[in-house]
C-alpha positions in Angstrom: -65.6 -67.4 -130.2 -62.8 -67.7 -127.6 -64.9 -70.3 -125.8 -65.3 -72.2 -129.1 -61.6 -72.3 -129.8 -61.0 -73.4 -126.2 -63.4 -76.2 -127.0 -61.5 -77.1 -130.1 -58.2 -77.2 -128.2 -59.8 -79.6 -125.7 -61.1 -81.7 -128.6 -57.6 -82.0 -130.1 -56.2 -83.0 -126.7 -59.0 -85.5 -126.2 -58.6 -87.2 -129.5 -54.8 -87.2 -129.1 -55.2 -89.1 -125.8 -57.8 -91.4 -127.4 -55.5 -92.2 -130.3 -52.7 -93.6 -128.0 -55.1 -96.1 -126.4 -56.1 -99.4 -128.0 -58.8 -99.1 -130.6 -62.0 -101.0 -131.2 -62.7 -103.8 -133.7 -63.3 -101.5 -136.7 -63.4 -102.8 -140.2 -60.0 -102.8 -141.9 -59.4 -102.6 -145.7 -58.9 -106.1 -147.0 -58.9 -107.5 -150.6 -60.7 -110.6 -151.6 -59.3 -110.3 -155.1 -56.1 -108.4 -155.5 -56.2 -108.5 -159.3 -57.4 -105.3 -161.0 -60.0 -105.6 -163.7 -59.1 -105.3 -167.4 -60.5 -101.8 -167.4 -58.5 -100.8 -164.4 -55.3 -102.3 -165.8 -55.6 -100.6 -169.1 -52.6 -98.3 -169.6 -53.2 -94.6 -168.9 -50.9 -91.8 -168.1 -51.4 -88.6 -166.2 -48.4 -86.3 -166.3 -45.4 -88.3 -165.2 -47.3 -91.1 -163.5 -48.2 -94.3 -165.4 -51.0 -95.7 -163.3 -51.2 -98.9 -165.3 -48.0 -100.2 -163.6 -49.6 -99.8 -160.1 -52.1 -102.3 -158.6 -55.5 -100.5 -159.0 -56.6 -101.6 -155.5 -53.6 -99.7 -154.1 -54.9 -96.4 -155.4 -57.9 -94.3 -154.3 -59.2 -91.3 -156.2 -61.1 -88.5 -154.5 -62.8 -85.6 -156.2 -62.7 -82.6 -154.0 -64.1 -79.1 -154.2 -60.8 -77.4 -153.6 -62.4 -74.0 -153.3 -64.2 -75.0 -150.1 -62.8 -78.2 -148.5 -64.0 -78.7 -145.0 -60.6 -80.2 -143.9 -58.8 -76.9 -144.9 -60.2 -74.7 -142.1 -60.4 -74.5 -138.3 -63.7 -75.9 -137.0 -65.9 -72.9 -136.2 -69.0 -74.7 -134.8 -69.8 -77.7 -132.6 -71.1 -79.4 -135.7 -67.6 -78.9 -137.3 -65.9 -80.4 -134.3 -68.3 -83.4 -134.4 -67.4 -84.0 -138.0 -63.7 -84.0 -137.2 -64.3 -86.4 -134.4 -66.5 -88.7 -136.5 -64.0 -88.9 -139.4 -60.9 -89.5 -137.2 -62.7 -92.1 -135.0 -63.6 -94.0 -138.2 -60.3 -93.8 -139.9 -57.7 -94.2 -137.1 -58.3 -97.9 -136.5 -57.9 -98.5 -140.2 -54.7 -96.4 -140.4 -53.2 -98.1 -137.4 -53.6 -101.6 -138.6 -51.6 -100.8 -141.8 -48.9 -98.9 -140.0 -46.0 -101.3 -139.4 -42.7 -101.3 -137.5 -39.5 -102.0 -139.6 -36.5 -103.6 -138.0 -33.3 -103.3 -140.1 -29.9 -104.2 -138.7 -29.6 -102.3 -135.4 -32.2 -99.7 -136.3 -35.9 -99.4 -136.1 -38.3 -97.3 -138.1 -41.9 -97.3 -139.5 -43.7 -98.0 -142.7 -47.2 -98.4 -144.2 -48.7 -101.3 -146.2 -50.4 -99.9 -149.3 -51.5 -103.0 -151.1 -52.9 -106.4 -150.1 -49.9 -108.0 -151.8 -47.6 -106.5 -149.3 -46.0 -103.4 -150.8 -44.7 -101.3 -147.9 -43.7 -97.6 -148.3 -41.0 -96.3 -146.1 -38.0 -93.9 -146.0 -34.8 -94.9 -147.8 -32.7 -94.1 -144.7 -34.6 -96.6 -142.6 -33.9 -99.6 -144.8 -30.4 -98.9 -146.2 -30.0 -100.3 -149.6 -31.7 -102.6 -152.3 -31.8 -106.3 -151.4 -31.4 -105.7 -147.7 -33.5 -108.0 -145.6 -35.8 -106.4 -143.0 -38.5 -107.5 -140.6 -42.0 -106.1 -140.8 -43.9 -106.0 -137.5 -47.7 -105.5 -137.5 -49.5 -103.9 -134.5 -50.7 -107.4 -133.4 -46.9 -108.4 -133.1 -47.1 -110.7 -136.2 -43.7 -110.6 -138.0 -42.9 -111.1 -141.7 -39.6 -111.3 -143.6 -39.4 -108.6 -146.3 -36.9 -107.4 -149.0 -36.0 -103.9 -150.0 -36.9 -103.8 -153.7 -36.1 -100.2 -154.6 -34.7 -97.0 -153.2 -34.5 -93.4 -154.4 -32.1 -91.7 -151.9 -32.5 -88.3 -153.6 -36.0 -88.0 -152.1 -35.6 -90.6 -149.3 -38.1 -93.0 -150.8 -38.1 -96.8 -150.6 -40.4 -99.7 -151.3 -40.2 -103.0 -149.4 -42.0 -106.2 -150.3 -43.3 -108.7 -147.7 -42.3 -112.2 -148.9 -45.3 -114.0 -147.4 -48.6 -114.4 -149.2 -51.3 -111.9 -148.3 -53.8 -110.4 -148.3 -52.5 -107.8 -145.7 -54.3 -104.9 -144.1 -53.6 -101.8 -146.2 -54.5 -98.2 -146.8 -54.5 -97.1 -150.5 -52.4 -94.2 -151.9 -53.8 -90.9 -153.2 -53.7 -90.7 -157.0 -53.6 -86.9 -157.0 -51.5 -84.5 -154.8 -54.0 -83.5 -152.2 -51.7 -81.9 -149.6 -51.7 -78.2 -149.5 -50.9 -75.6 -146.8 -53.6 -75.5 -144.1 -55.0 -78.9 -144.8 -55.5 -81.3 -141.9 -53.6 -84.6 -141.9 -53.0 -87.5 -139.6 -49.5 -89.0 -138.8 -48.9 -92.4 -137.4 -45.8 -94.4 -136.6 -43.8 -96.1 -133.9 -41.9 -93.4 -132.0 -38.6 -94.8 -130.5 -39.4 -98.1 -132.1 -42.1 -100.8 -132.1 -43.5 -101.7 -128.6 -45.7 -104.8 -128.3 -48.0 -103.2 -125.8 -48.6 -100.0 -127.7 -50.5 -99.3 -130.9 -49.1 -97.0 -133.5 -49.2 -93.5 -132.0 -51.5 -91.0 -133.9 -51.0 -87.2 -134.2 -53.3 -84.7 -135.8 -51.7 -81.8 -137.6 -51.8 -79.4 -140.6 -49.7 -79.0 -143.7 -47.3 -76.0 -143.5 -45.7 -75.9 -146.9 -45.3 -78.2 -150.0 -42.9 -78.6 -152.9 -42.7 -81.2 -155.6 -40.4 -83.3 -153.4 -41.5 -82.5 -149.8 -44.5 -81.9 -147.6 -43.9 -80.0 -144.3 -46.3 -80.4 -141.4 -46.6 -79.6 -137.7 -47.3 -83.2 -136.8 -45.1 -84.0 -133.8 -42.6 -86.8 -134.7 -39.6 -88.4 -133.0 -37.0 -91.1 -133.8 -38.6 -94.3 -134.8 -41.4 -92.5 -136.7 -39.2 -92.2 -139.7 -40.7 -94.0 -142.7 -44.2 -93.9 -141.2 -47.3 -92.7 -143.0 -49.0 -89.3 -143.4 -52.7 -89.7 -144.2 -55.5 -87.3 -145.4 -59.0 -87.4 -143.9 -60.4 -89.3 -146.9 -58.8 -92.7 -146.4 -55.5 -92.4 -148.2 -51.8 -92.3 -147.7 -50.4 -88.9 -148.9 -46.8 -89.0 -147.6 -44.0 -90.8 -145.7 -42.1 -89.3 -142.8 -38.6 -88.4 -143.8 -36.7 -85.7 -141.9 -37.6 -85.3 -138.3 -36.7 -81.9 -136.9 -35.7 -80.7 -133.4 -39.2 -79.1 -133.0 -42.6 -80.1 -134.1 -42.8 -77.4 -136.8 -39.9 -78.6 -139.0 -40.9 -82.2 -139.9 -40.7 -83.2 -143.6 -42.4 -86.0 -145.5 -42.0 -87.5 -148.9 -45.2 -86.9 -151.0 -46.7 -90.2 -152.2 -46.5 -89.0 -155.8 -42.7 -89.5 -155.5 -43.4 -93.2 -155.2 -46.0 -93.2 -158.0 -43.8 -91.5 -160.5 -41.0 -94.1 -159.9 -43.3 -97.1 -159.2 -41.8 -99.4 -161.8 -38.2 -98.6 -160.9 -38.8 -98.8 -157.2 -40.2 -102.3 -157.6 -37.2 -103.5 -159.7 -34.0 -102.6 -157.9 -34.1 -98.9 -158.6 -30.9 -97.4 -160.0 -30.9 -93.6 -160.2 -30.9 -92.2 -163.8 -27.5 -90.7 -164.8 -27.6 -87.1 -165.9 -24.9 -84.6 -166.7 -25.2 -82.3 -163.9 -22.9 -79.9 -162.0 -21.2 -81.6 -159.0 -23.3 -81.4 -155.9 -21.5 -80.1 -152.7 -21.1 -82.9 -150.2 -20.5 -83.1 -146.5 -19.5 -85.7 -143.9 -22.1 -88.2 -142.9 -22.3 -90.3 -139.7 -25.7 -91.9 -140.0 -27.4 -91.3 -136.7 -30.3 -89.3 -135.3 -30.7 -88.2 -131.8 -31.7 -85.7 -129.2 -30.2 -84.1 -126.0 -29.8 -86.6 -123.2 -31.2 -85.8 -119.8 -27.8 -85.5 -118.1 -25.7 -84.2 -121.0 -24.5 -85.8 -124.2 -26.6 -87.1 -127.1 -29.1 -89.9 -126.9 -29.0 -91.9 -130.1 -32.5 -92.6 -131.3 -31.8 -94.0 -134.8 -28.8 -95.6 -136.4 -29.0 -95.9 -140.2 -28.5 -99.5 -141.4 -25.1 -100.0 -143.1 -24.2 -96.4 -142.3 -20.8 -95.3 -140.8 -22.0 -95.3 -137.2 -23.7 -98.7 -137.6 -20.5 -100.2 -139.1 -18.5 -98.8 -136.2 -20.8 -100.5 -133.6 -22.9 -97.5 -132.4 -26.3 -98.7 -131.2 -29.7 -97.1 -130.7 -29.9 -96.1 -127.0 -26.2 -95.2 -126.7 -25.4 -91.8 -125.2 -22.6 -90.1 -127.1 -20.5 -87.9 -124.8 -17.3 -87.1 -126.7 -16.0 -86.8 -130.3 -12.2 -87.2 -130.4 -11.2 -85.1 -127.4 -14.1 -82.7 -127.6 -16.8 -83.1 -125.0 -20.3 -83.2 -126.5 -23.1 -81.8 -124.3 -25.9 -81.4 -126.8 -27.0 -82.8 -130.2 -26.4 -79.3 -131.6 -22.8 -79.5 -130.5 -22.4 -82.8 -132.3 -23.8 -81.4 -135.5 -21.5 -78.4 -135.4 -18.5 -80.6 -134.7 -19.3 -82.8 -137.7 -19.4 -79.7 -139.9 -15.7 -79.3 -139.4 -15.0 -82.8 -140.8 -14.8 -84.3 -144.3 -15.9 -87.6 -145.8 -13.5 -90.4 -145.0 -12.3 -88.7 -141.9 -12.0 -91.0 -138.9 -13.1 -89.9 -135.4 -13.3 -91.6 -132.1 -16.6 -91.4 -130.4 -17.2 -92.1 -126.7 -20.5 -93.6 -125.8 -22.2 -94.8 -122.6 -24.0 -98.1 -123.0 -25.5 -99.9 -119.9 -23.3 -97.5 -117.8 -20.2 -98.8 -119.5 -18.0 -96.4 -121.5 -17.0 -97.5 -125.0 -14.7 -95.8 -127.5 -15.6 -96.5 -131.1 -13.8 -95.4 -134.3 -16.2 -94.1 -137.1 -15.1 -93.6 -140.6 -17.4 -90.8 -141.9 -19.3 -91.2 -145.1 -20.4 -88.7 -147.7 -23.8 -87.1 -148.4 -25.3 -84.3 -150.4 -28.3 -84.1 -148.1 
């Protein structure tokens, strides 16, 4: 048995290496006719989701035996390992061609095309606000202008529409919530931003926990992956990368059902519904993501478009070394220092850019996240 699990570990390493290399000429989902049939477009509701508002071709149903799903367990035989390899080898080229880079202001993130008409799912913090213009970059380096058509910041969800005529390579969304603890999933994205000579990087992992608003996995993600897709092993998008943690075990994704429930609003300049609720505690917000730099300080890996840091001139790739007069040695020290500040406070940040020291003034924003 120990030999078998050693074989499985080697299998995971092998397919991880294979995934980062260019793929073959596999068939990609295309649409000859993007218009759903009259039967498909008839209005129907399941719970909170009105599927009649969503292009039928952008959805894929899957009936599973949830009592004994093969993708819920560790492979225990060589035949199981072969099945995992066959499925991932078949799906990864399809998943890759629909995984796009998103360039917005000074930041970069990822997204996924889920319809031939050019609907792109991503994270709200990647694209900023409704009506922002962004650039969608496909793995073959083709670029398209796109517009942010809806945002729900409370769950970090956004939909972007490509303005050129399709059809585009796409992967459909899961109609039903299929993620559950222990289930195998595949994450793709553009870590540290789109690179012309590198295909979207693929990582195999498992679901750790789920709620109505989040899916947590152990898929390893870094800055630039934000907004990228989480897939199941049945040809569907099941989530979007949202909060990237300091370790591989604390990465969170927006479940695709968050997009389906708000589909109409997210395609029509979404405005959050007003409710009489208790005030939510807020904290200071700077609008950056980063990690420890090699020689001290914080390497900025993401700058939120239109966020406080972006407005102050902070750029991806800067190394932040000081806040006000306090020396910052790690990203954790920066987080702790920001906890002492309030919204609208101003602080002077010192950054290194191309070996040049720059002092920038940031007016902190406010967030309830």
